[in-house]
VEXVO-107821 format. One record per residue (C-alpha): residue in one letter; x, y, z. Coordinates in steps of 0.02 Angstrom, whole numbers. Example, Ala and Ser with C-alpha at 12.3 -4.5 7.8 and 13.67 -1.06 7.14 Angstrom:
<lumzas>
(lumza A; (615; -225; 390))
(lumza S; (684; -53; 357))
</lumzas>
This chain:
<lumzas>
(lumza M; (5366; 8048; 3081))
(lumza A; (5317; 8063; 2899))
(lumza A; (5221; 8213; 2835))
(lumza S; (5206; 8302; 3002))
(lumza G; (5375; 8370; 3057))
(lumza A; (5312; 8550; 3047))
(lumza Y; (5167; 8515; 3164))
(lumza A; (5258; 8449; 3317))
(lumza G; (5157; 8459; 3477))
(lumza C; (5025; 8589; 3513))
(lumza G; (5006; 8752; 3420))
(lumza Q; (4985; 8699; 3239))
(lumza P; (4836; 8631; 3142))
(lumza M; (4857; 8475; 3037))
(lumza E; (4778; 8413; 2877))
(lumza P; (4625; 8305; 2914))
(lumza G; (4614; 8124; 2858))
(lumza R; (4728; 7972; 2857))
(lumza H; (4916; 7992; 2841))
(lumza P; (5066; 7875; 2844))
(lumza M; (5177; 7880; 2996))
(lumza V; (5348; 7809; 3037))
(lumza V; (5416; 7770; 3210))
(lumza E; (5594; 7723; 3250))
(lumza A; (5599; 7586; 3382))
(lumza D; (5757; 7494; 3434))
(lumza G; (5846; 7563; 3281))
(lumza T; (5714; 7497; 3161))
(lumza I; (5593; 7602; 3059))
(lumza R; (5415; 7546; 3093))
(lumza S; (5253; 7598; 3008))
(lumza A; (5081; 7658; 3060))
(lumza V; (4935; 7761; 2997))
(lumza Y; (4861; 7906; 3092))
(lumza F; (4695; 7996; 3070))
(lumza I; (4663; 8179; 3107))
(lumza P; (4483; 8241; 3128))
(lumza S; (4431; 8399; 3037))
(lumza S; (4398; 8484; 3205))
(lumza Y; (4581; 8470; 3258))
(lumza T; (4662; 8642; 3283))
(lumza G; (4822; 8596; 3374))
(lumza K; (4773; 8713; 3516))
(lumza D; (4667; 8598; 3623))
(lumza K; (4729; 8432; 3690))
(lumza V; (4627; 8289; 3618))
(lumza P; (4609; 8103; 3658))
(lumza V; (4695; 7967; 3557))
(lumza V; (4640; 7789; 3517))
(lumza F; (4767; 7659; 3461))
(lumza D; (4684; 7534; 3343))
(lumza L; (4782; 7370; 3325))
(lumza H; (4745; 7265; 3170))
(lumza G; (4717; 7078; 3165))
(lumza S; (4829; 6951; 3081))
(lumza N; (4841; 6953; 2891))
(lumza S; (4786; 7134; 2890))
(lumza N; (4862; 7309; 2899))
(lumza P; (4824; 7480; 2973))
(lumza D; (4712; 7541; 2831))
(lumza G; (4621; 7376; 2827))
(lumza Q; (4589; 7386; 3013))
(lumza L; (4522; 7563; 3003))
(lumza N; (4408; 7507; 2862))
(lumza R; (4345; 7367; 2973))
(lumza S; (4331; 7456; 3140))
(lumza S; (4273; 7628; 3078))
(lumza W; (4371; 7708; 3218))
(lumza D; (4414; 7852; 3101))
(lumza K; (4228; 7887; 3075))
(lumza V; (4199; 7888; 3263))
(lumza A; (4350; 8002; 3282))
(lumza E; (4285; 8125; 3152))
(lumza K; (4119; 8135; 3243))
(lumza N; (4196; 8155; 3416))
(lumza G; (4356; 8251; 3382))
(lumza F; (4499; 8135; 3429))
(lumza I; (4652; 8059; 3344))
(lumza V; (4670; 7877; 3293))
(lumza V; (4837; 7789; 3272))
(lumza A; (4842; 7618; 3188))
(lumza P; (5015; 7537; 3207))
(lumza Q; (5078; 7395; 3098))
(lumza G; (5139; 7226; 3161))
(lumza S; (5314; 7167; 3117))
(lumza L; (5276; 6994; 3047))
(lumza P; (5229; 6966; 2864))
(lumza G; (5052; 6904; 2837))
(lumza K; (4992; 6770; 2718))
(lumza F; (4949; 6896; 2583))
(lumza T; (5047; 7036; 2502))
(lumza G; (5037; 7196; 2603))
(lumza T; (4972; 7111; 2760))
(lumza Y; (5052; 7090; 2930))
(lumza A; (5035; 7007; 3100))
(lumza W; (5095; 7041; 3277))
(lumza N; (5242; 6957; 3362))
(lumza V; (5143; 6925; 3522))
(lumza P; (5263; 6890; 3667))
(lumza F; (5276; 6711; 3732))
(lumza V; (5156; 6633; 3607))
(lumza T; (5216; 6678; 3432))
(lumza R; (5322; 6546; 3346))
(lumza Q; (5355; 6628; 3178))
(lumza E; (5533; 6689; 3151))
(lumza G; (5578; 6868; 3110))
(lumza G; (5464; 6962; 3228))
(lumza L; (5523; 7120; 3315))
(lumza D; (5494; 7185; 3492))
(lumza E; (5314; 7245; 3480))
(lumza I; (5307; 7306; 3661))
(lumza A; (5451; 7426; 3626))
(lumza F; (5369; 7480; 3464))
(lumza I; (5203; 7522; 3545))
(lumza Q; (5293; 7614; 3685))
(lumza Q; (5391; 7718; 3560))
(lumza A; (5235; 7751; 3455))
(lumza L; (5149; 7816; 3612))
(lumza K; (5298; 7928; 3650))
(lumza T; (5302; 7993; 3471))
(lumza V; (5116; 8032; 3473))
(lumza K; (5134; 8131; 3634))
(lumza E; (5277; 8230; 3559))
(lumza E; (5205; 8261; 3387))
(lumza F; (5020; 8291; 3420))
(lumza C; (4922; 8401; 3540))
(lumza V; (4852; 8259; 3646))
(lumza D; (4793; 8230; 3823))
(lumza P; (4908; 8094; 3896))
(lumza A; (4773; 8048; 4022))
(lumza R; (4652; 8005; 3881))
(lumza I; (4749; 7880; 3775))
(lumza Y; (4652; 7721; 3743))
(lumza G; (4684; 7554; 3657))
(lumza S; (4576; 7447; 3542))
(lumza G; (4625; 7281; 3465))
(lumza Y; (4544; 7156; 3349))
(lumza S; (4593; 6972; 3340))
(lumza G; (4784; 6962; 3341))
(lumza G; (4787; 7147; 3382))
(lumza G; (4680; 7115; 3536))
(lumza R; (4799; 6979; 3592))
(lumza M; (4943; 7100; 3567))
(lumza L; (4852; 7235; 3666))
(lumza S; (4818; 7109; 3805))
(lumza A; (5002; 7064; 3809))
(lumza Y; (5048; 7248; 3820))
(lumza L; (4937; 7269; 3973))
(lumza C; (5007; 7110; 4050))
(lumza S; (5185; 7175; 4025))
(lumza G; (5154; 7307; 4158))
(lumza R; (5150; 7461; 4047))
(lumza D; (5037; 7599; 4110))
(lumza D; (4995; 7698; 3953))
(lumza F; (4814; 7661; 3913))
(lumza A; (4675; 7735; 4019))
(lumza A; (4556; 7598; 3959))
(lumza V; (4551; 7468; 3819))
(lumza G; (4429; 7374; 3709))
(lumza V; (4462; 7201; 3638))
(lumza V; (4363; 7116; 3500))
(lumza H; (4366; 6924; 3491))
(lumza S; (4537; 6908; 3573))
(lumza L; (4547; 6950; 3759))
(lumza R; (4695; 6866; 3845))
(lumza A; (4760; 6870; 4024))
(lumza G; (4929; 6788; 3999))
(lumza R; (4992; 6643; 3895))
(lumza P; (4897; 6478; 3911))
(lumza V; (4963; 6343; 4027))
(lumza E; (4887; 6175; 4069))
(lumza I; (4865; 6143; 4254))
(lumza G; (4777; 5987; 4317))
(lumza G; (4708; 5949; 4145))
(lumza K; (4634; 6124; 4123))
(lumza W; (4698; 6267; 4017))
(lumza V; (4714; 6428; 4114))
(lumza P; (4808; 6594; 4100))
(lumza D; (4986; 6589; 4167))
(lumza Q; (4970; 6702; 4319))
(lumza A; (5157; 6741; 4319))
(lumza N; (5141; 6798; 4138))
(lumza C; (5018; 6941; 4168))
(lumza N; (5063; 7082; 4288))
(lumza P; (4969; 7240; 4242))
(lumza A; (5030; 7404; 4319))
(lumza R; (4859; 7443; 4392))
(lumza P; (4676; 7396; 4378))
(lumza V; (4621; 7442; 4202))
(lumza S; (4448; 7463; 4127))
(lumza I; (4413; 7337; 3988))
(lumza M; (4271; 7314; 3864))
(lumza A; (4278; 7144; 3778))
(lumza F; (4176; 7064; 3639))
(lumza A; (4158; 6880; 3594))
(lumza G; (4056; 6769; 3477))
(lumza L; (3994; 6596; 3525))
(lumza K; (4021; 6539; 3344))
(lumza D; (4199; 6604; 3330))
(lumza T; (4304; 6462; 3258))
(lumza A; (4468; 6558; 3250))
(lumza N; (4475; 6601; 3436))
(lumza P; (4343; 6483; 3507))
(lumza Y; (4233; 6554; 3645))
(lumza A; (4249; 6395; 3749))
(lumza G; (4437; 6378; 3720))
(lumza G; (4542; 6254; 3624))
(lumza G; (4592; 6297; 3447))
(lumza S; (4770; 6352; 3410))
(lumza A; (4913; 6332; 3531))
(lumza Y; (4915; 6517; 3574))
(lumza W; (4729; 6516; 3624))
(lumza Q; (4673; 6363; 3727))
(lumza Y; (4579; 6445; 3871))
(lumza G; (4412; 6525; 3829))
(lumza F; (4334; 6697; 3843))
(lumza K; (4248; 6668; 4011))
(lumza V; (4413; 6612; 4087))
(lumza A; (4499; 6769; 4022))
(lumza I; (4361; 6881; 4091))
(lumza Q; (4367; 6793; 4258))
(lumza R; (4555; 6817; 4271))
(lumza W; (4542; 7002; 4232))
(lumza T; (4409; 7024; 4365))
(lumza E; (4534; 6949; 4487))
(lumza L; (4674; 7062; 4425))
(lumza D; (4561; 7215; 4435))
(lumza G; (4492; 7164; 4605))
(lumza C; (4311; 7163; 4545))
(lumza K; (4162; 7104; 4647))
(lumza G; (4004; 7016; 4590))
(lumza D; (3961; 6904; 4443))
(lumza G; (3937; 7038; 4311))
(lumza N; (3747; 7029; 4325))
(lumza P; (3727; 6963; 4147))
(lumza K; (3575; 7019; 4046))
(lumza T; (3521; 6953; 3876))
(lumza V; (3425; 7048; 3743))
(lumza E; (3391; 6958; 3579))
(lumza D; (3555; 6864; 3545))
(lumza V; (3673; 6977; 3643))
(lumza T; (3724; 6953; 3825))
(lumza F; (3792; 7104; 3919))
(lumza S; (3889; 7094; 4082))
(lumza L; (3958; 7234; 4190))
(lumza Y; (4081; 7215; 4332))
(lumza G; (4061; 7389; 4403))
(lumza A; (4144; 7372; 4574))
(lumza C; (4329; 7352; 4540))
(lumza K; (4482; 7431; 4619))
(lumza S; (4534; 7610; 4576))
(lumza G; (4372; 7642; 4483))
(lumza A; (4406; 7512; 4349))
(lumza R; (4262; 7427; 4259))
(lumza I; (4249; 7269; 4152))
(lumza V; (4111; 7254; 4022))
(lumza S; (4079; 7111; 3903))
(lumza Y; (3964; 7082; 3754))
(lumza V; (3939; 6902; 3697))
(lumza F; (3849; 6868; 3533))
(lumza A; (3757; 6703; 3523))
(lumza N; (3768; 6706; 3333))
(lumza G; (3934; 6798; 3326))
(lumza T; (4080; 6730; 3225))
(lumza H; (4258; 6796; 3216))
(lumza A; (4204; 6943; 3108))
(lumza W; (4197; 7119; 3180))
(lumza P; (4015; 7148; 3232))
(lumza K; (3923; 7280; 3131))
(lumza Q; (3757; 7366; 3159))
(lumza A; (3620; 7320; 3037))
(lumza P; (3581; 7465; 2918))
(lumza A; (3435; 7571; 2976))
(lumza T; (3348; 7543; 2810))
(lumza E; (3335; 7357; 2848))
(lumza A; (3243; 7395; 3009))
(lumza V; (3127; 7515; 2919))
(lumza L; (3086; 7387; 2785))
(lumza A; (3055; 7254; 2916))
(lumza A; (2940; 7372; 3009))
(lumza A; (2842; 7409; 2852))
(lumza K; (2825; 7225; 2814))
(lumza D; (2766; 7189; 2991))
(lumza G; (2641; 7332; 2980))
(lumza A; (2567; 7269; 2819))
(lumza A; (2548; 7094; 2889))
(lumza S; (2451; 7148; 3042))
(lumza V; (2273; 7191; 2991))
(lumza V; (2196; 7252; 3154))
(lumza P; (2293; 7263; 3317))
(lumza A; (2186; 7183; 3452))
(lumza V; (2270; 7266; 3601))
(lumza S; (2404; 7399; 3614))
(lumza V; (2532; 7340; 3741))
(lumza A; (2684; 7444; 3790))
(lumza S; (2838; 7336; 3777))
(lumza A; (2959; 7336; 3923))
(lumza K; (3120; 7434; 3897))
(lumza P; (3264; 7313; 3864))
(lumza A; (3404; 7309; 3991))
(lumza F; (3527; 7374; 3860))
(lumza D; (3537; 7414; 3674))
(lumza P; (3589; 7254; 3582))
(lumza N; (3624; 7349; 3420))
(lumza V; (3810; 7356; 3455))
(lumza D; (3945; 7443; 3354))
(lumza P; (4107; 7403; 3449))
(lumza A; (4201; 7565; 3411))
(lumza S; (4055; 7678; 3458))
(lumza R; (4017; 7575; 3613))
(lumza M; (4201; 7576; 3663))
(lumza W; (4209; 7764; 3644))
(lumza E; (4060; 7785; 3762))
(lumza F; (4147; 7668; 3882))
(lumza F; (4314; 7758; 3872))
(lumza G; (4232; 7923; 3913))
(lumza K; (4144; 7851; 4065))
(lumza A; (4271; 7724; 4124))
(lumza D; (4303; 7819; 4284))
(lumza S; (4124; 7869; 4322))
(lumza T; (3974; 7780; 4395))
(lumza D; (3878; 7787; 4231))
(lumza V; (3992; 7668; 4139))
(lumza V; (3895; 7634; 3980))
(lumza A; (3733; 7696; 3909))
(lumza T; (3611; 7552; 3929))
(lumza A; (3453; 7641; 3874))
(lumza V; (3388; 7581; 3707))
(lumza P; (3296; 7689; 3580))
(lumza V; (3116; 7644; 3540))
(lumza K; (3124; 7491; 3432))
(lumza I; (3045; 7506; 3260))
(lumza S; (2988; 7327; 3259))
(lumza S; (2984; 7192; 3389))
(lumza G; (2976; 7062; 3250))
(lumza T; (3149; 7093; 3180))
(lumza A; (3301; 6991; 3223))
(lumza S; (3445; 7063; 3322))
(lumza G; (3502; 7233; 3263))
(lumza T; (3681; 7173; 3256))
(lumza G; (3736; 7090; 3095))
(lumza V; (3908; 7034; 3042))
(lumza A; (4022; 7118; 2916))
(lumza S; (4144; 6993; 2845))
(lumza D; (4257; 7116; 2752))
(lumza C; (4296; 6973; 2634))
(lumza G; (4227; 7048; 2475))
(lumza T; (4385; 7072; 2373))
(lumza Q; (4567; 7109; 2400))
(lumza A; (4525; 7286; 2346))
(lumza D; (4440; 7304; 2516))
(lumza L; (4619; 7312; 2585))
(lumza Q; (4682; 7135; 2571))
(lumza G; (4712; 7038; 2728))
(lumza N; (4561; 7083; 2831))
(lumza T; (4545; 6937; 2952))
(lumza C; (4371; 6863; 2940))
(lumza N; (4265; 6711; 2909))
(lumza S; (4217; 6679; 2729))
(lumza S; (4185; 6538; 2609))
(lumza Q; (4258; 6639; 2465))
(lumza P; (4417; 6581; 2377))
(lumza T; (4517; 6725; 2452))
(lumza D; (4498; 6662; 2629))
(lumza M; (4571; 6781; 2758))
(lumza R; (4526; 6670; 2903))
(lumza R; (4658; 6638; 3033))
(lumza S; (4683; 6454; 2997))
(lumza G; (4841; 6356; 2962))
(lumza Q; (4960; 6497; 3002))
(lumza E; (4884; 6509; 3175))
(lumza G; (4971; 6346; 3221))
(lumza Q; (5135; 6434; 3181))
(lumza G; (5093; 6564; 3312))
(lumza A; (5091; 6710; 3192))
(lumza L; (4912; 6762; 3221))
</lumzas>
């Protein structure tokens, strides 16, 4: 592993920040980026989150999008962002060779790579093997889903943004469904999944590219069957976000979903606090004299969702009764729109080219034509 040979395992501190990493898998040198929080001493075992990038992106671009390194700095864990083996549509970008659905030539064995990366991390860092988690966006979420379906038992819990799968799509009786023989997880696993109703890359209702076809609800339903969950998720909607929790699954597993009515394929981002403050000031100025002071009912959950932060809460509570924090802070203004905006990451190639997103700009990183080739 690059830049860290002297710090193998527990006992040695490491330089904080992002660093390049190499992993040898099946005789091939593969790449990744790892992040060390400033609190890391090498003496105490810490958790690890694997952050898998989307198609036409790369490890640094994914960390810029997901902010997992910021969450790690705050909470004292390591992040590893591995790199897919397929070339992306833009220089310096990559995609995952997802088993059974990718059609592009030249892809390597990604399952073996992730397994070896996990082994390397356990050997080189002072980590708690019982607290290794996975997160995937877009093509990275499909890759993470495929890893779970392959029967590997490495991740204590996972989070998937706009890309949950439960096996390759097959058409049975005129309906597209997950191939049940294609997904055999080692055990019930806790999953937090996010989806947008306006996602055109991986459509919420299904269809789209050949690798997609069945929709988000079908994928969730199949995982509830695989995890042996009971109930209907008891969905609750606040503003434009619908939250569901399947809390009674086998072996203490849980399945949580967030569906954004106005969500696209972009990674959801919290609206800046200053926007809420300005909106509150505007609302205050507009109201001359309040006629009656009425206490608003507490929402069922906080709709101001940042996926990485919410996943980290979930990972820490995946095996407890209190799965996710559903209490919401006092809202500054009831007149504002949903606290969750969308960050497109499509500003310029300097933002780390290849960030998969929706944009009308000339440099369009959307997963479009290449998706039909199965690369995304």
